[in-house]
C-alpha positions, 0 to 999 in steps of 0.5 A: 440336554434341554438345559444345554439347548435352553442355554444356547437359545438364550445366548444366540439372541444376545450374540445377535444383539452384540453383533448388531450393536457392533455394526451400529457403533462401526456405522456411527464412527464411519459416519462421524469421521465422514461428518468431521471430514466434511466439516473440516472441508467446509471449514478449510474452504471458508478459510481459503476464502478469508485467507486468499493467500492459500489460493493460486492467484496466477491461475488466470495466467498459468493454469499449471501453476504449482501450489503456492506452498511449493513457491520460494518466497522472494527475499533479499538473499534471492538471486537470478541464476539465469536471465533471459529475454522478456518472453512477452507474457502479460498480466491479464485481468477481467475488467468487470467494469467494461460494460459500465465504464463509460457510463460511470466516468460520464456520471462522475464528470457530470457530478464534478462541481470542482477540482480539489487538485487544481489550485495554488499554495497560500502562505498562512502563518496564523498560529491557529491554522498552520502547521496542523501539528508540531513536529516536536509534539509527535513522538513518532516522527521519523528522523528522515522527515524531521527537518526542523529538528535537523537544523532547517533554519527557515520554517516557512515550508510549514505555513503553506496552505493548499487552496483549490480554485473557486468554486471549491472549498477545501474541507478544514481538518478536524481530528475529532471528526476523523477519529470518528470516521476511523472508529472501530476500523483499520486504516492502512497505508501500503507502499513505499517510503513516500507512502510511509511519510504520508502515514507518519504525517497521519499519525502525527495529525491524529495522536495529539488527542489520544491520551498517552496511555491509550495509544501504542506503536508496534515496532518497525516491521513489515507491518507497523501499527498505531493503535488508539484504544478509545476508538478501537481503531488502528492506523497502519503502514505496510511496506510493499514498495512494488505492490507485488512480491519482491526481494525488496520487501524487507522494510530495513534491508532493501538496497539491492543491486538486483531487483527481483519481482514476482509480477504475478503474485500480490498474495504475500502483501494481500494477506496482510492488507485484505482485512483493512477497512480503508486502504491507501496505496502508492507505487512509482519511485522504485520503478524509475531505478533501472531495469527489473528482473522478473520471476514468473511463479510457474518458471523454475527457481532462479530463472529470470527475465528482464524488463524496463521499470515502466513494463514492470510497473504496469505488470504490477499495477495489473496484478494489484488491479486483479486483486482489487477487482475480485476482492473489494466491495466499495460498499464495505471497503474503501480503497484510494490510490495516491498518484506519483510524488514528484521530485525536484532534482534539477533547478534548471527546470524551474529556474533556467540557467541554474545548476542545482536542485531543491537545496536552498529553495524557500518558496513554491513554484508559482507557474501553474503550468509547471511540470518537472521531469520527476513526473512521468506522463506515460506512467500517469496515463498507464495508471489512469487506464488501470484505475478507470477499469476498476470504476468505483472500487478505487478512488484517486488522490491526485497529489502530483500537480499540487506537489510539483509546485513545492520545490521548497518542501523536501528535507534537502540536507535537513534530515538524518543520513544513515550513511557517513558523508565525506568531506567533499560531499559536505562542501557541496550540499546539493550533492547529498540533498534529499529532493525526494521525500517531504518535510513533516509537517508539510506537503504530506499533511495536505495529502491527508487533508485530501484523504479526509475530504473524500472520506 
């Protein structure tokens, strides 16, 4: 009896110890699970800050917007099931510079010594000066811009140098200095085919000093990247012709009868441009091709409204401005906006009585007051209003006036056309002349010189 009791006595402390140990293990497991959840929550919060495409961009317009993951991405197969009258909804954004704007603009005006955007084109056929690069030496040249390759007989368009009015001195292009500014950085052009032309110009200007085995180009895609290994730098182009999400975001298949935009969402594109160190944006031409359909993110699938191009562009600019306002620190990221690139579709604008376009033109316009119908002043004023609200977060590269003079700088018929041309059109070159894009070398090189000036 005493032996049995003594055994029981000895077992009870052991059982209690095991019970307490089990409790301790359970507590530790629960504590660790909670800690892991907190770590995951903290990690996801940081990730959402790094990747804002997971957040709801349009909550400032539509508080009850469904989560981004539930939205259908617009693509070239997207359609409007119904089109209603424009509801009048606007893209609003908080102007963080509202209290400083006038002071900032006044200070900028006082510091303005000269206007590099005002001047004239000077012919310079010095072999050591212009062109800044040779078309045939650039392996990345586009057939849309390679005018010499496609038979243009006159090459004077390559030898015009932009000269700002005194007392301005235009900084001379220096490829080594440019690379040093780009060392360890991502330079990204974002926009349409005109911005892509500027990107190609920049790549051609830069690639000549990089050994062939130390440079590479990714395949043409939504985001195309030129890499320079020795500088640990990239020069990139992101196809986003309307800045906001649209059904035209395919870099190849974007010729659609019905253009649809989501005016309250830039996140699809911003997820790719957000980590670039230097950003160059443009948008304009695609807004001049008739009305656009808009799909608000909060509306049911396929339900659209219709607005004219100018209204659509203003919505897109405000959505873009909202992202810039909330995500750009000018001390760590440089952002530039390139103004509209003019077209030369009507020769009667610079040569009254004529009935042609840029075809056959060999010299710039000398009248410094010239302004063609290809550049819309109300649109310029709208863009100016938006950019002024962003203050020092964005710098403007005003290419419009200086490019207006260059009726001779377009590819005209001297480019590759991807659609076959019938005999009637071939007999009338002006009927298929490209008076929108620019030959390279040529005008886009000067746009990049301006960028170099401000960097």
